[in-house]
VEXMIVO-695591 format. One line per field, with one value per residue (C-alpha): residue number from 1; residue in one letter; x, y, z. Coordinates in steps of 0.02 Angstrom, whole numbers. Layout:
<fidrens>
n NUM, ...
res A, ...
c1 X, ...
c2 Y, ...
c3 Z, ...
</fidrens>
This chain:
<fidrens>
n 1, 2, 3, 4, 5, 6, 7, 8, 9, 10, 11, 12, 13, 14, 15, 16, 17, 18, 19, 20, 21, 22, 23, 24, 25, 26, 27, 28, 29, 30, 31, 32, 33, 34, 35, 36, 37, 38, 39, 40, 41, 42, 43, 44, 45, 46, 47, 48, 49, 50, 51, 52, 53, 54, 55, 56, 57, 58, 59, 60, 61, 62, 63, 64, 65, 66, 67, 68, 69, 70, 71, 72, 73, 74, 75, 76, 77, 78, 79, 80, 81, 82, 83, 84, 85, 86, 87, 88, 89, 90, 91, 92, 93, 94, 95, 96, 97, 98, 99, 100, 101, 102, 103, 104, 105, 106, 107, 108, 109, 110, 111, 112, 113, 114, 115, 116, 117, 118, 119, 120, 121, 122, 123, 124, 125, 126, 127, 128, 129, 130, 131, 132, 133, 134, 135, 136, 137, 138, 139, 140, 141, 142, 143, 144, 145, 146, 147, 148, 149, 150, 151, 152, 153, 154, 155, 156, 157, 158, 159, 160, 161, 162, 163, 164, 165, 166, 167, 168, 169, 170, 171, 172, 173, 174, 175, 176, 177, 178, 179, 180, 181, 182, 183, 184, 185, 186, 187, 188, 189, 190, 191, 192, 193, 194, 195, 196, 197, 198, 199, 200, 201, 202, 203, 204, 205, 206, 207, 208, 209, 210, 211, 212, 213, 214, 215, 216, 217, 218, 219, 220, 221, 222, 223, 224, 225, 226, 227, 228, 229, 230, 231, 232, 233, 234, 235, 236, 237, 238, 239, 240, 241, 242, 243, 244, 245, 246, 247, 248, 249, 250, 251, 252, 253, 254, 255, 256, 257, 258, 259, 260, 261, 262, 263, 264, 265, 266, 267, 268, 269, 270, 271, 272, 273, 274, 275, 276, 277, 278, 279, 280, 281, 282, 283, 284, 285, 286, 287, 288, 289, 290, 291, 292, 293, 294, 295, 296, 297, 298, 299, 300, 301, 302, 303, 304, 305, 306, 307, 308, 309, 310, 311, 312, 313, 314, 315, 316, 317, 318, 319, 320, 321, 322, 323, 324, 325, 326, 327, 328, 329, 330, 331, 332, 333, 334, 335, 336, 337, 338, 339, 340, 341, 342, 343, 344, 345, 346, 347, 348, 349, 350, 351, 352, 353, 354, 355, 356, 357, 358, 359, 360, 361, 362, 363, 364, 365, 366, 367, 368, 369, 370, 371, 372, 373, 374, 375, 376, 377, 378, 379, 380, 381, 382, 383, 384, 385, 386, 387, 388, 389, 390, 391, 392, 393, 394, 395, 396, 397, 398, 399, 400, 401, 402, 403, 404, 405, 406, 407, 408, 409, 410, 411, 412, 413, 414, 415, 416, 417, 418, 419, 420, 421, 422, 423, 424, 425, 426, 427, 428, 429, 430, 431, 432, 433, 434, 435, 436, 437, 438, 439, 440, 441, 442, 443, 444, 445, 446, 447, 448, 449, 450, 451, 452, 453, 454, 455, 456, 457, 458, 459, 460, 461, 462, 463, 464, 465, 466, 467, 468, 469, 470, 471, 472, 473, 474, 475, 476, 477, 478, 479, 480, 481, 482, 483, 484, 485, 486, 487, 488, 489, 490, 491, 492, 493, 494, 495, 496, 497, 498, 499, 500, 501, 502, 503, 504, 505, 506, 507, 508, 509, 510, 511, 512, 513, 514, 515, 516, 517, 518, 519, 520, 521, 522, 523, 524, 525, 526, 527, 528, 529, 530, 531, 532, 533, 534, 535, 536, 537, 538, 539
res X, X, X, X, X, X, X, X, X, X, X, X, X, X, X, X, X, X, X, X, X, X, X, X, X, X, X, X, X, X, X, X, X, X, X, X, X, X, X, X, X, X, X, X, X, X, X, X, X, X, X, X, X, X, X, X, X, X, X, X, X, X, X, X, X, X, X, X, X, X, X, X, X, X, X, X, X, X, X, X, X, X, X, X, X, X, X, X, X, X, X, X, X, X, X, X, X, X, X, X, X, X, X, X, X, X, X, X, X, X, X, X, X, X, X, X, X, X, X, X, X, X, X, X, X, X, X, X, X, X, X, X, X, X, X, X, X, X, X, X, X, X, X, X, X, X, X, X, X, X, X, X, X, X, X, X, X, X, X, X, X, X, X, X, X, X, X, X, X, X, X, X, X, X, X, X, X, X, X, X, X, X, X, X, X, X, X, X, X, X, X, X, X, X, X, X, X, X, X, X, X, X, X, X, X, X, X, X, X, X, X, X, X, X, X, X, X, X, X, X, X, X, X, X, X, X, X, X, X, X, X, X, X, X, X, X, X, X, X, X, X, X, X, X, X, X, X, X, X, X, X, X, X, X, X, X, X, X, X, X, X, X, X, X, X, X, X, X, X, X, X, X, X, X, X, X, X, X, X, X, X, X, X, X, X, X, X, X, X, X, X, X, X, X, X, X, X, X, X, X, X, X, X, X, X, X, X, X, X, X, X, X, X, X, X, X, X, X, X, X, X, X, X, X, X, X, X, X, X, X, X, X, X, X, X, X, X, X, X, X, X, X, X, X, X, X, X, X, X, X, X, X, X, X, X, X, X, X, X, X, X, X, X, X, X, X, X, X, X, X, X, X, X, X, X, X, X, X, X, X, X, X, X, X, X, X, X, X, X, X, X, X, X, X, X, X, X, X, X, X, X, X, X, X, X, X, X, X, X, X, X, X, X, X, X, X, X, X, X, X, X, X, X, X, X, X, X, X, X, X, X, X, X, X, X, X, X, X, X, X, X, X, X, X, X, X, X, X, X, X, X, X, X, X, X, X, X, X, X, X, X, X, X, X, X, X, X, X, X, X, X, X, X, X, X, X, X, X, X, X, X, X, X, X, X, X, X, X, X, X, X, X, X, X, X, X, X, X, X, X, X, X, X, X, X, X, X, X, X, X, X, X, X, X, X, X, X, X, X, X, X, X, X, X, X, X, X, X, X, X, X, X, X, X, X, X, X, X, X
c1 2482, 2466, 2511, 2664, 2719, 2700, 2811, 2927, 2925, 2942, 3068, 3165, 3186, 3246, 3359, 3439, 3475, 3505, 3620, 3810, 3927, 3853, 3855, 3705, 3810, 3707, 3780, 3813, 3685, 3788, 3736, 3570, 3543, 3642, 3519, 3383, 3442, 3494, 3308, 3238, 3363, 3298, 3121, 3142, 3213, 3099, 2957, 3021, 3011, 2820, 2789, 2862, 2761, 2564, 2609, 2622, 2460, 2373, 2322, 2279, 2179, 2063, 2055, 1956, 1861, 1965, 2008, 1954, 2092, 2229, 2198, 2158, 2335, 2443, 2362, 2402, 2559, 2576, 2532, 2652, 2790, 2735, 2729, 2896, 2964, 2896, 2870, 3049, 3051, 2875, 2933, 3094, 3003, 2849, 2918, 3121, 3132, 3253, 3142, 2980, 3013, 3050, 2904, 2787, 2855, 2784, 2585, 2561, 2432, 2506, 2384, 2448, 2629, 2567, 2474, 2613, 2752, 2625, 2612, 2789, 2770, 2624, 2707, 2832, 2694, 2642, 2793, 2839, 2658, 2669, 2807, 2698, 2509, 2558, 2639, 2479, 2380, 2473, 2455, 2299, 2251, 2353, 2224, 2097, 1978, 1976, 1824, 1839, 1753, 1885, 2018, 1979, 1945, 2107, 2177, 2083, 2150, 2331, 2291, 2196, 2290, 2458, 2345, 2296, 2486, 2523, 2387, 2471, 2657, 2598, 2515, 2655, 2771, 2654, 2648, 2860, 2857, 2741, 2823, 3010, 2962, 2919, 3102, 3259, 3367, 3436, 3294, 3367, 3389, 3216, 3193, 3308, 3264, 3098, 3174, 3249, 3089, 3005, 3179, 3191, 3003, 3011, 3160, 3072, 2932, 3019, 3135, 2984, 2862, 2877, 2817, 2672, 2626, 2607, 2493, 2366, 2369, 2327, 2207, 2130, 1935, 2013, 2109, 1970, 1874, 1994, 2027, 1833, 1799, 1959, 2028, 1860, 1941, 2050, 1896, 1808, 1961, 1973, 1791, 1833, 1979, 1838, 1751, 1599, 1519, 1480, 1622, 1727, 1623, 1618, 1829, 1855, 1742, 1859, 2011, 1979, 1895, 2035, 2143, 2048, 2040, 2228, 2251, 2146, 2251, 2419, 2324, 2287, 2445, 2589, 2612, 2642, 2748, 2875, 2917, 2908, 3098, 3178, 3172, 3299, 3355, 3430, 3481, 3616, 3673, 3726, 3799, 3906, 3974, 4017, 4109, 4204, 4247, 4292, 4461, 4504, 4509, 4532, 4421, 4283, 4281, 4257, 4124, 4030, 4034, 3980, 3871, 3760, 3763, 3696, 3566, 3510, 3422, 3409, 3616, 3619, 3517, 3544, 3737, 3786, 3637, 3792, 3865, 3689, 3707, 3887, 3844, 3705, 3834, 3973, 3850, 3790, 3967, 4008, 3829, 3844, 4059, 4041, 3899, 3988, 4149, 4067, 3985, 4110, 4209, 4064, 4057, 4241, 4220, 4114, 4227, 4399, 4505, 4356, 4436, 4587, 4458, 4371, 4450, 4466, 4281, 4219, 4323, 4228, 4073, 4116, 4176, 4009, 3931, 4097, 4055, 3880, 3954, 3983, 3967, 4101, 4010, 3898, 3998, 4062, 3903, 3791, 3899, 3785, 3763, 3861, 4041, 4104, 4086, 4213, 4307, 4326, 4406, 4589, 4613, 4684, 4574, 4656, 4599, 4404, 4424, 4532, 4384, 4281, 4380, 4388, 4210, 4207, 4325, 4241, 4071, 4131, 4294, 4238, 4100, 4210, 4362, 4241, 4174, 4332, 4367, 4232, 4307, 4449, 4336, 4249, 4417, 4539, 4683, 4846, 4930, 4960, 4797, 4720, 4828, 4796, 4587, 4600, 4723, 4628, 4458, 4516, 4620, 4454, 4372, 4493, 4488, 4290, 4314, 4451, 4356, 4203, 4279, 4368, 4219, 4114, 4280, 4235, 4059, 3984, 3809, 3777, 3614, 3503, 3350, 3329, 3467, 3380, 3449, 3648, 3636, 3495, 3503, 3682, 3798, 3947, 3868, 3811, 3972, 4051, 3949, 3985, 4190, 4187, 4072, 4203, 4334, 4312, 4260, 4436, 4519, 4411, 4451, 4640, 4632, 4512, 4672, 4782, 4706, 4831, 5000, 4988, 4907, 4760, 4853, 4972, 4815, 4756, 4936, 4899, 4736, 4802, 4951, 4848, 4731, 4842, 4950, 4751, 4737, 4901, 4855, 4680, 4778, 4887, 4784, 4656, 4810, 4865, 4720, 4586, 4605, 4625, 4460, 4379, 4462, 4382, 4215, 4176, 4231
c2 5194, 5088, 5223, 5258, 5087, 5076, 5218, 5138, 4997, 5071, 5195, 5048, 4955, 5115, 5144, 4986, 5060, 5243, 5231, 5158, 5082, 5140, 5311, 5412, 5425, 5413, 5315, 5392, 5419, 5295, 5165, 5186, 5174, 5025, 4945, 4999, 4952, 4789, 4786, 4819, 4685, 4533, 4597, 4620, 4457, 4370, 4464, 4416, 4220, 4249, 4336, 4206, 4079, 4198, 4209, 4008, 3998, 4141, 4133, 3914, 3938, 4095, 4010, 3866, 3981, 3914, 4096, 4068, 3923, 4036, 4147, 4024, 3932, 4093, 4129, 3970, 3999, 4167, 4118, 3981, 4093, 4226, 4093, 4040, 4200, 4280, 4131, 4124, 4326, 4331, 4207, 4308, 4457, 4406, 4313, 4355, 4523, 4606, 4742, 4621, 4609, 4836, 4840, 4737, 4834, 4997, 5007, 4944, 4815, 4635, 4649, 4815, 4758, 4626, 4717, 4852, 4681, 4598, 4753, 4762, 4557, 4619, 4725, 4583, 4462, 4588, 4609, 4403, 4397, 4559, 4480, 4336, 4438, 4596, 4503, 4380, 4541, 4625, 4466, 4453, 4634, 4609, 4489, 4622, 4507, 4617, 4737, 4884, 4772, 4623, 4748, 4822, 4662, 4610, 4756, 4715, 4532, 4586, 4693, 4544, 4394, 4441, 4439, 4249, 4217, 4321, 4231, 4078, 4131, 4207, 4036, 3923, 4053, 4024, 3850, 3834, 3963, 3857, 3701, 3800, 3865, 3684, 3605, 3604, 3590, 3676, 3743, 3820, 3640, 3628, 3784, 3759, 3574, 3646, 3783, 3668, 3582, 3722, 3739, 3567, 3560, 3753, 3697, 3519, 3617, 3724, 3602, 3518, 3680, 3657, 3473, 3512, 3680, 3523, 3436, 3559, 3632, 3432, 3416, 3566, 3482, 3369, 3487, 3624, 3515, 3454, 3672, 3687, 3543, 3539, 3714, 3816, 3983, 3982, 3933, 4063, 4198, 4142, 4178, 4363, 4409, 4391, 4504, 4407, 4503, 4365, 4249, 4411, 4448, 4278, 4270, 4422, 4365, 4182, 4294, 4424, 4288, 4173, 4339, 4382, 4215, 4204, 4366, 4326, 4181, 4248, 4402, 4293, 4189, 4328, 4385, 4189, 4142, 4281, 4285, 4088, 4007, 3842, 3732, 3735, 3572, 3657, 3803, 3717, 3623, 3781, 3848, 3707, 3738, 3901, 3847, 3704, 3843, 3972, 3836, 3934, 4125, 4077, 3915, 4014, 4131, 4013, 3924, 4091, 4119, 3936, 3937, 4101, 4012, 3853, 3926, 4073, 3995, 4157, 4158, 3977, 3972, 4149, 4119, 3923, 3869, 3838, 3709, 3602, 3626, 3576, 3411, 3381, 3403, 3280, 3142, 3166, 3152, 2994, 2916, 2941, 2926, 2766, 2834, 2990, 2904, 2829, 2992, 3121, 3024, 3030, 3200, 3247, 3145, 3311, 3441, 3426, 3408, 3428, 3301, 3433, 3567, 3479, 3513, 3697, 3687, 3600, 3685, 3850, 3769, 3734, 3904, 3958, 3866, 3921, 4087, 4081, 4025, 4188, 4181, 4305, 4439, 4484, 4421, 4579, 4681, 4536, 4594, 4736, 4850, 4704, 4728, 4819, 4653, 4562, 4731, 4731, 4533, 4525, 4465, 4545, 4640, 4475, 4346, 4416, 4417, 4236, 4151, 4202, 4157, 4006, 3970, 4002, 3887, 3758, 3769, 3794, 3677, 3507, 3496, 3583, 3451, 3332, 3374, 3388, 3218, 3157, 3252, 3147, 2995, 3038, 3101, 2979, 3122, 3118, 3149, 3338, 3374, 3283, 3395, 3564, 3514, 3481, 3629, 3755, 3728, 3736, 3912, 3979, 3943, 4033, 4152, 4201, 4203, 4316, 4437, 4433, 4465, 4634, 4682, 4688, 4756, 4913, 4915, 4867, 4893, 4897, 4981, 4829, 4775, 4619, 4478, 4496, 4653, 4625, 4450, 4485, 4658, 4729, 4790, 4666, 4527, 4571, 4629, 4475, 4367, 4477, 4482, 4294, 4275, 4419, 4337, 4170, 4279, 4373, 4187, 4118, 4271, 4239, 4058, 4118, 4238, 4117, 3948, 3952, 3995, 3858, 3719, 3688, 3609, 3763, 3848, 3775, 3795, 3978, 4000, 3914, 4022, 4176, 4119, 4093, 4282, 4354, 4238, 4290, 4490, 4477, 4399, 4526, 4657, 4584, 4571, 4736, 4860, 4758, 4744, 4931, 4938, 4834, 4930, 5096, 5043, 5086, 5240
c3 553, 420, 289, 433, 402, 211, 215, 328, 210, 28, 122, 173, 3, -76, 34, 3, -162, -111, 45, 33, 181, 362, 317, 250, 94, -84, -186, -376, -511, -614, -462, -470, -684, -670, -553, -661, -821, -741, -656, -844, -971, -840, -869, -1051, -1052, -976, -1044, -1238, -1150, -1120, -1258, -1380, -1274, -1290, -1458, -1480, -1382, -1449, -1636, -1624, -1470, -1531, -1697, -1630, -1489, -1352, -1311, -1125, -1114, -1202, -1029, -892, -950, -933, -791, -697, -773, -696, -539, -518, -560, -455, -299, -345, -367, -187, -68, 12, 11, 106, 214, 271, 261, 373, 489, 504, 476, 618, 665, 723, 886, 889, 789, 922, 1077, 1018, 1026, 830, 808, 731, 595, 553, 515, 452, 324, 289, 250, 150, 29, 0, -45, -169, -251, -296, -348, -447, -555, -592, -639, -742, -834, -903, -898, -984, -1136, -1149, -1149, -1296, -1383, -1375, -1427, -1572, -1628, -1647, -1520, -1392, -1323, -1215, -1084, -1112, -1100, -953, -850, -930, -825, -687, -686, -695, -528, -425, -492, -376, -239, -264, -287, -122, -13, -76, -38, 146, 177, 100, 230, 340, 363, 347, 471, 568, 572, 580, 751, 828, 759, 880, 757, 592, 532, 368, 300, 302, 210, 74, 36, 13, -111, -207, -231, -305, -413, -491, -520, -611, -709, -765, -806, -903, -999, -1039, -1121, -1281, -1254, -1147, -1282, -1396, -1320, -1284, -1446, -1495, -1352, -1344, -1302, -1177, -1089, -1077, -994, -862, -829, -818, -677, -589, -599, -598, -538, -685, -789, -754, -765, -933, -970, -887, -991, -1122, -1055, -964, -787, -711, -744, -682, -549, -470, -525, -408, -242, -270, -271, -109, -8, -25, 3, 159, 238, 239, 295, 463, 497, 474, 570, 714, 716, 669, 851, 900, 751, 746, 945, 971, 1025, 1043, 1144, 1302, 1214, 1083, 1182, 1308, 1153, 1092, 1229, 1242, 1066, 1122, 1267, 1138, 1021, 1127, 1152, 993, 941, 741, 753, 851, 728, 560, 645, 690, 504, 473, 587, 514, 353, 365, 492, 382, 240, 121, 124, 87, -68, -162, -128, -124, -249, -380, -262, -314, -498, -484, -400, -509, -653, -562, -541, -733, -786, -647, -694, -889, -916, -1023, -1141, -1149, -1194, -1347, -1375, -1397, -1526, -1639, -1615, -1644, -1834, -1863, -1777, -1797, -1640, -1529, -1419, -1382, -1342, -1219, -1065, -1095, -1138, -991, -881, -930, -899, -739, -692, -774, -620, -483, -525, -447, -278, -204, -15, 29, -84, 41, 193, 259, 238, 335, 493, 499, 649, 724, 644, 804, 880, 764, 762, 951, 961, 1012, 826, 676, 509, 423, 524, 512, 315, 300, 405, 298, 125, 214, 230, 47, 24, 127, 44, -142, -166, -122, -265, -379, -351, -362, -521, -606, -537, -628, -792, -793, -776, -904, -1021, -977, -1001, -980, -839, -855, -928, -777, -672, -734, -738, -555, -520, -661, -546, -369, -413, -493, -317, -234, -377, -346, -155, -142, -287, -190, -39, -113, -214, -25, 62, -87, -67, 92, 134, 331, 341, 310, 405, 334, 249, 87, 45, 47, -13, -141, -182, -143, -291, -220, -267, -422, -478, -400, -515, -668, -607, -615, -783, -857, -822, -899, -1034, -1041, -1033, -1188, -1283, -1251, -1313, -1471, -1509, -1467, -1531, -1699, -1594, -1461, -1438, -1327, -1162, -1163, -1182, -1022, -940, -973, -941, -772, -732, -750, -624, -525, -543, -528, -338, -284, -316, -243, -100, -71, -104, 29, 164, 121, 76, 110, 281, 300, 205, 350, 508, 437, 406, 579, 581
</fidrens>
């Protein structure tokens, strides 16, 4: 039974890359090649980053006899990355898969279901940690300090350490699911807040990485003693990576024991967590909302989209995270407005005419963040096998598509306009420039919303079991993000070619007009051909 379940999980993942629409139609080889190249590019980019980090640490620590601390530190970084990269995928895959109840209705024990899902989650943790550990091993091997035994233990650690990250991810996901099952309100908000805390901690550590590397190299002895006492498993892992047998046995025993305990806890509570329902008060509240929304068909359709978005943590985190960065930029501009007004003229003294180009440059920066808001990109795919429900409603296809675009505008437009207002507060431009800054940013939100919806209509994925497939693994999301950035690149290239002929203000006006034409064209396509694409999805 375990082999069958494992095969099912692997086939589901492969089918998300090899099928298209709601028919069993294979994607072209070019599409699969695009996914493979993109995956390799991301892996290679992060691998280069950690390769440089390993080079900065390895030689100084090896020369002073702290080889074990080198592996301990890189192992801790790999574990942290593995937990951050897989905790929310683990949470959604274990407890929010759409076929949980279907599998539980069959003569399959919950531990077997849990094992098959954890096996796929292990692969996720392994990939994240391999980005760190493979460069770590290669850099250490280049020093010539490796022996056959140490190299063997390092490879075994490469496969053992993800078990600890998986155990931690499963335990954190279990805590989230356990807490969320007792929440009568919107439990997705809790998940989103927790994810933002993780991301904030990750980016803080990333920004301070060079400072911490210097501290490690200066205070090697003190940090080494701290690891030996407070992080005993990491200390044993470092010794094992040097080729010591007893530390390797201790480390392997601790990792396997921790994983076994977490698996036992999860197997005992898996059934109750995935079948836990909300309380009656929440159900009555939801019923009252449905009665209220039934007063207007279009309003009910829009509230359906809004309700799905705010109750789906995966959707909010992956498609609405850009809102957080835009609000952070707006807050920085508001609170540092006085300092920026004194700082920018100092830069202008070294760069001629910089003050005239700042509005264009800032609009480009905001546009990079706006493009990451891709709420419409998976919105059609998220209908899944329920697509016939909205298609059978007494509403036109345009009403359905416009409700999805309205949700994107509701989420993305207010913070973008707030950020544009913050830019005007800092720069204090003339009325025309201030108006163009507001207009350009607003139009870019409209453009990205229409672009994502158009791409998803052309490349939908209705055969999914978990929401992570259309939200994180679909071509429409990737193409929508790249399409927004490509638009910025084209407009930036146009400004560069024409900067000797037109002033920055005229170029900003030209970009705004071109963006307006692009939005009008996409809107026309959605009303004329996009509606036909939507109606044809059920055929």
